N, C-alpha and C positions, 0 to 999 in steps of 0.2 A: 863216327858221329854218335854222341851219347844220347840216351833216351830223352833227356830234357830238351836237347836241340831238335830232335825229331818231332816231339810234340809241338814245339814252337813253330816249326816249318808247316806242319799239318794245320795248325790253328790259323796261321797266316793265310794259307790257301783258302780255308773256309771263309775267313774275314774278307778276302779280296772278292770272292764269289758273291758274298752278301752285298759288298759295296757297289758291285756292278748291276745289282737288281734294279729294275725300272722304278721310278718314283710313282707313288699313288697320288692323284690329284687331291689337294687339300679341300676339306669341307668348307673352309672360309676363304677360298682363293681370291674372291673379288675384293673383300675387305682388306686382305693383306696386300694385294696389288695396288690398291688405292693408297694405302699408307706408304708403300715404297715409292710410288709416284710423287707423293707429297714430299717425301724426304729428298728425292732428286730435285724437285722444284725449289725447296727451301735452301738446299746446300749447293746446288749446281754440280754435285758429284757425278763424275763420268761413269764410275763402276761401283755397283753395290750388289751383293749377292746374299741370299738368305736360305737357310734350310730349316724346315719345321718337322719335328717328330711328334706324332700324335697317336699314342697307343698302338704302335706298330706300323703306322703309315708314315712314309717319308716324302716330303714335297720340297722341290727346289724352286727358287726364284732368282732370276738373273743367270749369269753364266756359272754353272756348277763345276767347271773345270779350271777356270782362272785361279791362279794362286795370289793370295794376299799376305802381306805381313800381318801377323795376328797380335803383335805387341805383347802386353803383359799376360795375355791368355797363355803365353809360353810357360809361365811360372808353374802351371798345373802339370806340365810335362816334366819339368825339372823336379818338382815335388814328388811325382810318381816314381821317378828314377831313384830318388833318395829312399822312398818307402821300399822299393824293391831291394836295394842294398841293405836296408835294415832287416827285411824279411830273410835275406840270405846270410845275415849275421856279420856283415862287414862294417856296419855303422850302428852306433847306439844313439837313441834319441837324446839321452842325457850326456852324450859324448861332448867333450870340449873341442871347440874348433881348432885350437892349436895342436890337438892330437892328430888331426887330419891335414892341417896346413902347417908344417913345421916352421917355427919362428914367428908365426902370426901373433900379434898382440893388440889389445884394446884397453883403453883406460876410461875410468869414470871418477871424477873428483880427484884426478891426478894419481889414482891408484889403479893397479892392474885389475882388469875385470875379465871374468871367464864367460864367454858366450857359448851356449850349447847349440846343438843341431836343432833342437826343438824351438829355441829362441828365434832362429832364422826362419823356420817353417811357419811360425806364428807371427812374424814381423814384430818381434819384441826384443830385438837385439840391442837397441839403443841407437842404431843408425837411422838416418832420415834420408829423404830424397833431395836434401839441400846440396846442390852441385858445388857450391862454394866450399862446403866442409868436406864432402865426400865425392870428389869428381869422378865422372865416368872415364872409362878407358879411352885412350887415344886410338887412332885407327890401326896402328901397327903393334899394339900391345897384346901379349898373351894373358890368359887369366892369372897366371902366377906373377907376371910383371905388374899387372894392375893391383893385385892383392898386396904387393910390396909397398905400393903407394898409399893404400888405405891403412895398412898395418901401423899401429902406434898412435892412431888418432883418438882424440877425446870423444866419447860417446855423448849423445844428447840426453840419455837416461840410463839408469842402471839396468843391465840385461835381465829380461824376464818380468819387468814391472809395467812397462807402458807399450801400447801398440803404436807403431809409427811406420806407415807403409814406406818401403825403401827397396829400390832395385839392388842395392848393395847386398842384401840378404841372399837373394837368389843367385847372384853372380858368384858369391862365396860358396854357395851350395854346388854350383857348377864346378868349381875348383876342387871341392871335396870329392865329387864324383870322379874327376880325373885322377886325383891322387890315390883314391881307394881302389879304383878299377884297373889302374895302369893303362887306361885307354884315353884318347882325347875325348872331350865332352861330346863332340859330334859323332864319333864312332860308337861311343857307348849308347847314345840316344837312338841311333839308327839300328844297331844290332840287338840291343836288349829291350827297347821300348817300342819303336815305330814298326819295325818289321814283324815282331811277334803279335802286335795288335792289328796288323793288316792296314796300317795307315801309310799307304804307298805314295800318297800325294802330300805328305807332310815332311818338312825339311828343317834341320837344325842349322839355320843360317841361309844365305843366298843359294837358291837352287840353280842348277845348270840345265840349259836346253829345255826349259819349261815355259808354259804360257803364263806370264805374270801380268796382272793388272797393275799398270804403272802407278806408283804413288803420286799424289798431287798436292798442291798448296794453294790456298786462297789468295786473292789479291784483287782489289777494286771490283768486287762482286763477280769475279771470274775465277776459273780454276785452271791452274797451269801444271804441266808435268813437272815433277820434282823428284828425280832419282837421287838417292843417297846411298853411299857405300855402307855395308853392314860391318860393324866393329865386332870382331870375333869374341872379344872379351866381354861383350855386353849381351851376347846371344842367350845365355841361360835365363836372363830376366825378361827378355822381351823381343827376340828377333827370329822366331820361327816363321816359316811360310806354310800355308795350307790352303785348301779350297773347301767349299761347302759339302762336297762328297765326303771328304774325310771328317769334317766337323759333324756331319750326320752320324757317322760311325762312332765318333768320339762321344756324342750324346748317348748313343746306344750302350756304350761301354759303361758309362757312369750311371745310367738308369738301371742297368742290370738286365737288359733285354737280349743280350747276346753272349755267346761263349768266347772266352779269351784266356790266355795263360797267366794273367797278372791279377787274378781275383783277390789273392791275399793282400797285395799291396793296395788295391782299390778299397778293400774293406777296412784297411788300416787308416786310410784317409777319411773315410766316412765316419769312423769312430772318433777321429780327432775333431771333425767338424761338429759332432754332437756335443763336444766339450768346449768348443771355442767358436767365435764368429769368423775367424780367419785361420786357415790351416792348409799347408801344403799346396798353395797356389789357388785356393778356392775361398770364396766368401759364402757364409751361410746367412740367408735373409729370412724374414718372417714368412709364414705360410708355406713352409717346406720348400723354399726356393734356394737353389745353389747356383752360383755363377761367378763370372769375372769379366772385367772389361779390359780393353787394350788400346793404347794410343801411342803412336810414334809421330815424328814430324810430318809424315806423309800418308799415314793410314790410321784407321780406328776400327774397333771390333767389340763385340760383346756376345757372351754365351750364357744362357740361363736354362735351368731344367728343374723338374720336380720328379723325384723317384716315385713318390706315392701316387701321383696323378699320371705318371707315364707320359709326360709332355716335355718338350724342350725346343728351344729356338737358338740359332746362331746367326749373327749378321756380320758380314765382312765388307768393309768400305775402303776405297782408295783415297780417302780424304780425312785429314785430322780434324774431325768435328765430333769429338768423343761424346759429349752430352747428347747431341742429336742422334748419334748412332745408338747410344744407350736407350734413348726414348723410343727409337724405332723397334729395337729388339724387345723391349718391355711391352710396347704396344701390340706387337704381333703375338706375344704370349697372352696378353689380355684377350685378343680376338679368339685365339685357340681355346681359352678358358671360358668363352661366352660373355666376356665383359667388353663394353664399349671403351676403346682406348681414348686417352686424352690427347690434347694437341702436342705435337712434337716440340720439345724444348729447343731453345736457340743456344748454340754453343758459344762459349766465351770468345773464341776466335772469330766467329761470325759477327758477333757484336763489335769486336775491335775492328774488323774489316769495314763495317758500316761507319764506325766513328772516324777511322783514319782515312777512309775514302773522302769523307766530308772535310776532314782536316786538310787533306791535300788540295782539294778544290778551293777551300777557303784561303789556303796559303797562297795559291796562285793569284786569286783576286786581291789579297792583301798586298802582294808584291806590286801589282799594278796601281793599287790605291796609294802605296807609299811613294811611288814615283811621281804621282800627280799632286798629292796634297802638300800644302805649305804650312799648315798649322802645326807649330812645334809641339805644343802641349799634347795634342792628339797622338802625335807620333811617339812621344815619350811614354805615354800610357800604354799604347799598343805594344811597344817594345817590352815593357815590364810584364804585360800579360803573356806574351809569347815566351819570354825567358822563364817565367814561372811554369808554364805548360811544359816546355822542353825539359827543364830540370826535374819536374815532378815525375815524368816518365822515366828518366835516367836513374832517379833515386828509388822510386817506389816499386817499379816493376821487378827489379832483382829481389827486393824484399818479399813481394807478393808471390813470385814464382820460384824463389829459392834457386835462381840460376844467374849466371853472368849475363849482363845486358846484351853482349854480342850474340850469345846463343839464342836469346829471346828474339832479338830483331832479325838475325840472319838465318836462323834455323827453324824456330817453332812458330812464330807469329806470322800472320798474313803479310804479303809483300807490301801492302798498303801502310803498315806500321813504319817500315823503313822509308817509304816514299813520303809519308806524312812528316816524319821527323826531319828528313832532308829538306822538305819544303819550308818547315818552320825555321830550321837553321838558316836557310837562304834568306828568309824574311828578316830574321834578326840581324844577319850580316848587312843586308841592304839598308835597314833602318839606321844601324850604327854608322855605316859609311856616310849616309846622308846627313846624320847629325854631326859627324866629324867634319865633313866638308862645309856644312852650314856654319859651324863654329869658326873654322878657319877663315871663311869668307867674312864673318862678322868681325873677327879680330883684325883682318886686313883692312876693313873699312874704318875701324876705330883708329888704327895706326895711321892710316892715310889722313884722317881728319885732324889728328894731333900734329902731324907734320905740316899740314896746311896752315894751321893756327900759328905754329911756331914761325913759319915763313913770313906771315903778315906782321909779326911783332919784332922782326929783326931790325937792328939799328941801321938806318940807311947809310950807304956809302957817301963819303964826302967827295 
């Protein structure tokens, strides 16, 4: 075993020992507990855990051993791995992606465009999160197979010119890591990043034989278990699992309050953040705050910290209500900073759940109304309104969310959206069946009257 590996093992032992140290009660525990209780009440979330770092003191809230999917917070791990490979001389920041992914191509304005590693790290490659243009990997794809699907597509902007957040960037970086290291992405992350940093409860993809807080999904103001398979080719951009024990350790690493073997790579990320608002999986906010959020169909998370003030917070939730989770994390940071937090924001999916729960109930009542009412004009107007509502959702939602309507309805949105649309479709069908039957009945009556009239005017037999 060489010296470098011996140092990594020793550092890992030190890190693990530190991670097992008992938490110190927070100075603002009551206020934080109240805010978490409000979050549970507002969202109905079954599992939410938080860790607070305050000038050397670490406090946990909720179950600090349960694993959560951390969504796009994963990007900081992928970014750190790329920084390590740069420090080791295997990757250049200005290196062209096709140098590390043979045969990979991108175009802008129908001309071949060169994307650099730095473009991917800064989210300035020209890719967007529009699933229709740049689809995610299917369940059985490898990173290289998915990259072959993305290769040759037209970019939304010229590389290096415009910021556009995209999972494509960090999944491509995952493939760069594989090709440069000669290891699978998972193996490289575990052996070169997670183990050396002492993050023994953090996993690149679905963990085995671990306590996982089951992901959930909203529907009709309730929360339902919602397990989803992890797509291996999407892991580098958003599918790590971790718990608040390791997230506390992760905050310590970035705040600079603990020893670890990747200081050069961490320092390189910090330098990049000084020059840009987004770099290597981190966002730089005003007032010396660094952080990132994460959201998958069944989880949401957020981490924020200040190196100068030596404070940090991470919140992990088993429900996709990203805006409310962000608000909880930011609110806890306010409390730690001595500021009174504002009200928790309502997430867009919570709003949709309220709206389409009402749509479902209204749709059932409309169905009864349609069966009873005989006023044709009212039925026709109602039919037009429902058709406009149904068509608006099918047309506008893919534009707003940049995804296929099937993915929105059956994967991301609350169950009530599917139920509401189904109810509206049933109403439209019932109305049109009634109008059709009514028209046939009227035509039959009209024909019957004509036949009767003709019968009265027949020439009598002699």
